C-alpha positions in Angstrom: -56.0 16.4 -49.9 -52.4 16.5 -48.6 -50.2 19.3 -49.8 -46.8 18.5 -51.3 -44.0 20.7 -50.3 -41.2 21.5 -52.7 -37.7 20.4 -51.8 -36.6 24.0 -51.3 -39.2 24.4 -48.5 -37.5 21.6 -46.5 -35.0 22.3 -43.8 -31.6 20.8 -44.0 -30.0 18.5 -46.5 -31.6 15.4 -48.0 -30.5 11.9 -47.3 -28.8 11.7 -50.7 -26.9 14.9 -50.0 -25.7 13.5 -46.6 -24.6 10.2 -48.3 -22.8 12.0 -51.1 -21.2 14.4 -48.7 -19.8 11.6 -46.6 -18.5 9.8 -49.8 -16.8 13.0 -50.9 -15.3 13.6 -47.4 -13.8 10.2 -47.3 -12.4 10.4 -50.9 -10.9 13.9 -50.3 -9.3 12.7 -47.0 -7.7 9.8 -48.9 -6.5 12.2 -51.6 -4.9 14.5 -49.0 -3.3 11.5 -47.2 -1.9 9.8 -50.4 -1.3 12.6 -52.9 1.4 15.2 -52.8 0.2 18.6 -53.9 3.2 20.7 -54.8 2.5 24.1 -53.3 4.6 25.9 -50.7 1.5 26.8 -48.7 0.6 23.1 -48.3 4.1 21.8 -47.7 4.2 19.8 -44.4 0.6 20.8 -43.5 -2.0 18.3 -42.4 -5.5 19.2 -43.4 -8.6 17.7 -41.8 -11.8 17.5 -43.9 -14.5 17.9 -41.3 -17.6 18.1 -43.6 -18.6 18.3 -47.2 -22.0 19.8 -48.2 -23.1 19.1 -51.7 -25.7 21.4 -53.4 -29.1 19.8 -54.0 -28.2 19.2 -57.7 -24.8 17.7 -56.6 -22.9 19.9 -59.1 -21.2 22.0 -56.4 -19.8 21.1 -53.0 -18.6 23.2 -50.1 -15.7 21.5 -48.3 -15.1 22.5 -44.7 -11.4 22.0 -43.8 -9.2 22.8 -40.8 -5.4 22.9 -41.0 -3.8 21.1 -38.1 -3.8 23.5 -35.1 -5.3 26.2 -37.4 -1.8 27.0 -38.7 -1.9 29.5 -41.6 -5.5 28.8 -42.4 -6.0 31.6 -44.9 -2.9 30.5 -46.9 -3.9 26.9 -46.8 -7.5 27.7 -48.0 -6.1 29.9 -50.8 -3.8 27.0 -51.9 -6.6 24.4 -51.8 -8.9 26.7 -53.8 -6.0 27.2 -56.4 -5.7 23.5 -56.8 -9.4 22.6 -56.7 -9.3 21.6 -60.4 -6.6 19.1 -59.7 -8.4 17.9 -56.6 -11.7 17.6 -58.6 -9.9 15.4 -61.2 -8.5 13.2 -58.5 -11.9 12.9 -56.9 -13.5 12.0 -60.2 -11.2 9.0 -60.4 -12.2 7.7 -57.0 -15.9 8.2 -56.9 -18.7 7.0 -59.2 -21.2 9.9 -59.5 -22.9 11.2 -62.6 -21.1 14.5 -62.1 -18.0 15.3 -60.1 -18.9 18.4 -58.1 -17.1 21.7 -58.4 -15.3 22.2 -55.0 -15.1 25.3 -52.8 -12.9 25.1 -49.7 -13.8 27.1 -46.6 -12.5 27.1 -43.1 -14.5 25.1 -40.5 -15.1 27.6 -37.7 -16.8 25.1 -35.4 -13.6 24.3 -33.6 -13.0 28.0 -32.8 -16.6 28.4 -31.8 -16.5 25.4 -29.5 -13.3 26.8 -27.9 -15.0 30.2 -27.4 -18.0 28.6 -25.7 -15.7 26.5 -23.5 -13.9 29.6 -22.4 -17.2 31.4 -21.6 -18.4 28.3 -19.6 -15.3 28.2 -17.5 -15.2 32.0 -16.9 -15.5 33.5 -13.4 -18.7 35.2 -14.3 -20.5 31.9 -15.2 -19.1 30.2 -12.1 -20.4 33.1 -9.9 -23.8 32.8 -11.5 -24.0 29.1 -11.0 -22.9 29.4 -7.4 -25.5 32.1 -6.7 -28.2 30.0 -8.4 -27.2 27.0 -6.2 -27.4 29.1 -3.1 -30.9 30.3 -4.1 -32.2 26.8 -4.6 -30.8 25.6 -1.2 -32.6 28.5 0.5 -35.9 27.6 -1.0 -36.3 30.8 -3.0 -36.6 28.9 -6.3 -40.1 27.3 -6.6 -40.1 23.6 -7.2 -42.0 22.3 -10.2 
């Protein structure tokens, strides 16, 4: 008899979470584009919503954002979290879900991580290792599969 696994045993978000996350991301992007939030920390700042991860019950959502060029990220995040009630209200007017999720804004660190990896890959040490590995394979020291 097949065993049924609980939802918590699964890895990663469900299809519904992915769909709702995209819906929320598009709606929040539109709000940031078309609505002025009166806050000195957000004045003249462009914010990119890179991902929204709703909780399994859809009552909470983590919003990953990145200010343009990473300028004053802590201040921008603090301002967005201060205005999350207003943003949730605006979101509720744009989407049709049973519940409008509580929002929590966090910085998307994937850009910084990608830049760090890019720097490592272009470092002299990696180039030296690649060059020495290329020499070894030309000499026949590396066994062929």
